[in-house]
C-alpha positions in Angstrom: -17.7 24.5 -0.1 -15.2 23.1 -2.7 -14.3 19.4 -2.6 -10.7 18.4 -2.4 -9.2 18.1 -5.9 -8.6 14.5 -6.9 -5.2 13.2 -7.8 -4.1 14.0 -11.3 -3.6 11.3 -13.7 0.1 10.8 -14.8 1.3 12.9 -17.6 2.4 11.4 -20.9 6.0 12.1 -19.9 5.6 10.5 -16.6 4.2 7.3 -18.1 7.0 7.3 -20.7 9.6 7.6 -18.2 8.0 5.1 -15.8 8.0 2.6 -18.6 11.6 3.2 -19.6 12.6 2.7 -15.9 10.6 -0.6 -15.7 12.3 -1.8 -18.8 15.8 -1.0 -17.8 15.3 -2.3 -14.2 13.9 -5.6 -15.6 17.1 -6.0 -17.6 19.4 -5.1 -14.5 17.5 -7.6 -12.3 17.5 -10.3 -14.9 21.2 -10.2 -15.2 21.4 -10.8 -11.5 23.8 -8.0 -10.9 22.3 -7.5 -7.3 21.9 -11.1 -6.0 23.5 -11.8 -2.6 23.3 -14.3 0.2 21.5 -16.8 -2.0 18.6 -14.3 -2.6 17.6 -14.5 -6.3 15.9 -11.1 -7.3 15.9 -12.5 -10.9 12.7 -14.3 -9.9 10.8 -11.0 -9.4 8.3 -9.4 -11.8 8.3 -5.6 -12.0 4.6 -5.0 -12.4 4.5 -1.1 -12.8 6.3 2.0 -11.8 4.9 5.3 -10.6 6.9 8.5 -10.9 6.4 11.8 -9.1 5.3 14.7 -11.2 8.9 16.2 -11.0 10.4 12.7 -12.0 12.6 12.6 -8.8 11.0 9.7 -7.1 9.9 6.4 -8.5 7.7 3.7 -6.8 8.6 0.3 -8.2 6.0 -2.4 -7.6 7.2 -5.9 -7.6 5.8 -9.3 -7.3 7.7 -12.6 -6.6 7.2 -15.2 -9.4 5.1 -18.0 -8.1 3.3 -15.6 -5.8 5.5 -16.2 -2.8 6.3 -13.9 0.1 7.8 -10.5 -1.1 9.1 -9.4 2.3 12.6 -10.7 2.0 12.8 -9.5 -1.5 11.6 -6.1 -0.8 14.1 -5.6 2.1 17.0 -6.7 -0.2 15.8 -4.5 -3.1 15.4 -1.5 -0.8 18.8 -1.9 0.8 20.3 -2.1 -2.7 18.3 0.8 -4.1 21.2 3.2 -4.3 23.4 0.6 -6.3 20.3 -0.1 -8.4 19.9 3.6 -9.1 23.5 3.9 -10.1 23.1 1.1 -12.6 19.9 2.7 -13.8 21.7 5.9 -14.3 24.2 4.3 -16.7 21.2 3.3 -19.0 18.9 6.3 -18.6 19.5 9.7 -20.0 17.9 12.3 -17.7 19.0 15.3 -15.8 18.1 13.7 -12.4 17.8 9.9 -11.8 14.8 9.2 -9.6 15.2 7.9 -6.1 13.9 4.3 -6.1 11.6 2.8 -3.6 10.3 -0.8 -3.9 6.8 -1.9 -2.9 4.9 -5.2 -3.0 2.1 -5.3 -5.6 -0.9 -6.8 -4.1 -3.1 -6.4 -7.1 -3.6 -10.0 -7.8 -4.3 -10.8 -4.0 -7.0 -8.0 -4.0 -8.5 -9.5 -7.2 -8.6 -13.0 -5.6 -10.3 -11.6 -2.5 -12.9 -9.8 -4.6 -13.5 -13.0 -6.5 -14.1 -14.9 -3.3 -16.5 -12.2 -2.0 -18.5 -12.4 -5.2 -18.7 -16.1 -5.1 -19.8 -16.1 -1.6 -22.6 -13.5 -2.4 -23.7 -15.7 -5.3 -23.9 -18.8 -3.0 -25.8 -16.8 -0.4 -28.3 -15.6 -3.1 -28.8 -19.0 -4.4 -29.5 -20.5 -1.0 -31.9 -17.6 -0.3 -33.7 -18.4 -3.6 -33.9 -22.0 -2.7 -35.3 -21.3 0.7 -38.0 -19.0 -0.8 -39.0 -21.7 -3.4 -39.6 -24.2 -0.6 
C-alpha cells in the first residue's frame, strides 16, 4: 500500500513571489497606511509568506515587535486584507494578485518551549545521576 505523498516544497517561483510580497507589504505597513483606532501595525514584523502553487493565495505570518499579543493586530490586518491587497497590486506586477490572509507566527514561542523541555530533561538527568552516585 502506498503512503500518502508528502507536501511538495515550494517552487523557485513561489519563493520568489513570496519574498517580493513580504518586501512590498513591509513597506506598506511601515508607512502606516492602514493604522486606525490607535492600533499601530507598523510595530509588526512580517516573518514569512507562503503562497499557494497557483499563486492566488498568500498566508502572511506576522509577529508583533516586543513579543506582545498578536490577536488584535491579526483581527485588524484580516479586516483590512482587501485594502492591503489593493495597495499590493499597485506595486506587484502579476496577472492575479493573491488573496491575503494573516496568521500569528508562533515559531519563537515553540522554540522557547522546546528549550524549556530540554532544560528540564537535563536537570532531571543530572538529579538522577546524583542519586545514583550516592
